[in-house]
Structure formats: structure tokens, C-alpha cells
N, C-alpha and C positions, 0 to 999 in steps of 0.2 A: 504493500500500500504506500510505503514511503516513496517508491519509485514513481508511482502515478502522481503523487503530489509534487515530486521534483519536476517531472515533465510539465505538469499543469502550471507550476510556478514559472518555468522558463517561457512557456507560451504566453502567459499573462504578462510576464516581464517584457516580452517582445512588443505586445500591444501597448503597454505603458511607455516603452521607449519610443514607439511611433508617435504617440500622443505628445510626448515631450519634444520630439523633433519638430512637429508641426507648430507647437506653441512657441518654441525657441525663436522662430522666425519673427515673431511679433514682440517677444519679451526680452530676448537676450542679444540677438544679432545686431540690432541698431546700436546698442552700447559698444559692442565689439568693433563695429565699423567706425564709430567716432574715435575710439581709442587707437585704432590702427592709423586713422588719419592724423591724429596728434603725433604718434610715433614717427610716421613718415615725414611729417613736416620738420620734426626735430632732427632726424637723420639727414634730411636733405640740406638743412641749414648747416650741419656739421660735416657735410660731404661724406657721410658714412652709410650710404644706401647699400643694402644687401639684397642679392637676388632672391626671389621667392622660390622655395622648394615646391610648394603647392599653391596654386592660384587661390585667390579669395573665393572665387566661385566654387571651386572644388571643396574648399574648407567648409563652406556654409551649406553645401548640398550633400554630396556623397560622403565626405568626411564626417560631417555632423550626423548623418543618418546611420553610418556604420558604428560610430561611437555610442550613440544613444541606444541602438538596438542591441549591440553586444553587451553593454553595461546593464541594460534592462533584463536581458536573458540571464546573465550571471546573477544579478540581484534577485530575480524571481526564483531561480533555482535554490539559492540559499534561503529565501523566504519559505519555499515549500518544505525544505528540510527542517527549518525552525518550527514551522507549523506542526509537522509530524512529531517532533520531539515534545512540543509544548502541550499538545492536545491531551486533556485528561490529567495533566500534571500542573500546569501553570495557567492562570488566567481564566476567562469565561469558558463555559462548556459548549456553547453553541458555536459552530464553525464560523459563521459570519461575524459574530462578536469577537471571537478569538483573533481572526484575521485583522480586524480593525484595531484591536488591542496591540497586536504585534507590529502593525504598521506605525502606530503612534510611538511605540517604544523604540522602534528602529529609527524613525525620523529624529526623535529627541536625542538618542544616544549617538548615532553615526553622523548626523548632519548638524542639528541645531547647536548642541553643546560644543563640538569642536570648532564650529564656525564663529562662536562667540570669542574664542581665543585667537583663531586664525581665520578671519573672514575671507571670502573669495575676492580675488582681485582680477581686473581685466588684463588682457595681454599687454605686454611691455611694462607692467608694474612689477618690479622685483629685480634683484640683481642675479644674473645668470650664474654667478660664481657661488651663490648661497642656495641654489635649488636643492642640493642634497640635504642641507641642514633643515630647510623649510619643509621638505617632504617628510623627513624623519620625525620632526617635531609634530607635524600634523597627524601622522599615523600613530605616534605615541599617544596623542590626545584621544584619538578614537579608541585605542586599545584600553587605556585607563577608564574611559567613559563606559565601555562595554563591561569591564570588570566591575566597576562601581554599580552599574545597573543590575548585573547578575547577583551581586551580593545584596543589593537593596531589595530585590525580589525575595531572596531567602529571608532577609530580616523582616520584610513585610508579612510573609506567610506566618512566621513565628509570632510576630507581634499581634497579628489579627486574631490568632487563637487565644492569646493571653490577655490582650487589652481591648479587643473589639476591632471591627473592620475599620472604622473611621480613624481611630488612633494608630492602628497598624499602618495604614496608608501614609499618614502624616509622618510617622517615625521613619518609614522607608524613604520618603521624599527628602526629609531632612538629612539623612545619611548620604543619599546620592548627591544632593547639592553641596554638602560639606566636602565630600571627596573630590568632586570635579573642580570645585573652587580651589582647593588646596593644590591639586595637580596643575591647574591652569596658572596658579601663582608661581609654582616651581619651574615650569617649562619656560624656556627663553622667550622674551617678547621679540616679535619680528614686525617692523614697520618700515617698509621700503617704498612707500608711495612717494613719487617725486614731488619736490616743492613746486607748487603752482598747478598741480594736476587738478582738473575741475572736480570740486566736491560733489556736485550734483550728478556727474557722470559716475563717480565711484559709488555713490549711494544707489543710483538706479541699477547699476550692474549687480550689486550685492542683493538688492531687493528682487531682481529678476532671478538670480541664482536660487534664493530661498523659495520663490514662487514655483519654479520648475521642479525643485526637490519635493515640495509639498504635493504638486500634481503627480509626480512619479510615485511617491509612497501611498498617496490616497487612492489612486487608480489601481495600484498593485493590491492593496489591502481589500478594497471594496470588491473588485472583480474576482479576486481569488476566493474571498469568502462566499460570494454569491454562487460561484460555480461549485465550490465544495459542499455548500449546504444543499444544493440541488442533487448532489451525488448520493443516491440512496445506498449504494454499496458502502461508501465511507461511513454514513450515519449508522447503518446497521451493524458494522463491525465494531463501532465504538459505543453502541448503546448498551 
């Protein structure tokens, strides 16, 4: 049954990736075009123009489509495995409610919390020499966020049995916030936005990034839960 959930998750992830691809043309690509125009004008003024490896047209069409679909399929497969592991052990008992719960947990843990420490930046923002440090710090933030969420769920389950549902949820939330705040404080700060970079463009790009991630996780959780709840074979094996 886990295999069928893995395949279902990958198929749903592909659909979610297609939805993100279509939405990105209105939400994200205009900000990328503005950023590239700023970078090109600076390079031209400094006589540092570099040849394009891939044209902008390829980047915003085939390149973007490939990236969103592959990422969506991979994320959907992991989501299906997480659902198979969690069902009957953690969270709600109904498939649709559990899928929505996991999508919310995934978005908060993998996207929202790490982006508070290391928010998304448009192209050309950042020193190429520090890309390894920036990437490592970002994935460390995701790792510690996942660990904190896992432990928080364990604490929440224990606290709910001892102190009641409401108090248990509050204690778990306090623990999670405390841990990710501490980790965020200990990890190195990275601020490489050039002086004079338009603040409105930076904000619009980050807002678009959050919006696309919300769209991805919401469509993944809702569609996966809807399909799984309609699957009588899954419901009957877990009843």
C-alpha cells in the first residue's frame, strides 16, 4: 500500500508542479526579469557582460517547467511516504484531514521557518564565492527545523495525554518555537543584498516565493487527501 501512495504522491506532485509553473509566470517571472535587467545594466556599465548559457526564454519556459515538475514529483513522493508512515500513528485519522495536516506541517517546517532566517533572494543577489556557505546554512536550518518538529510532535502527544489537548498543543508549539529560534540565532547571518537594490522588488520577489510555496503545498495536500479518501481499498485496510 505504501507503494501506491508513493506513486499517487508523485503524480499529484507533478500536477502541483504544473500549477506552480503556470502561476510563476504571473507571480515570480516579472520580478526575475526586473532583477536581470538591473544586473545587466550594472554589468554593462562595468564592461563585465557575460555570455548566456541558456537564453531567458528557455529559462522561463522549458527550464522552469522541468524544475517545477521534477521538484513536485520528488516532493509528492516523499509526501506519500510520510502519509503512509503517519496514518494511524500521528495526526487526524481521516485521510483528507491527515493530508492537510501534513501539508501544513511540511510548509511550516521546510519552507516558512527556514525562510525567516534565510529568505529567498532574486538572481544576482548574493556573492558567488559564498554559495557553498549559504546553501549549507540553509539546509542546516531545514534539518534542525525538521528535528524540532518531530520532537515537538512527540512532546505534544505526551502532553495531550497528561495535560489535555489544548495544553499539549501549546507546550509542543512553545518547544518548537524555542528550538528554531535558538538555532536561527546560532547559525551565521547572511545579508548580501547590494546597496541600492530596490526594496520593493526584493519584497515582491520574496512574497511571490512564499505564495508559490503555499500553492504547491496546499494543492499537494488537498488533492492527495481527496484522492486517498476516495480510495476504498486504502480506507478498508486501515479501518
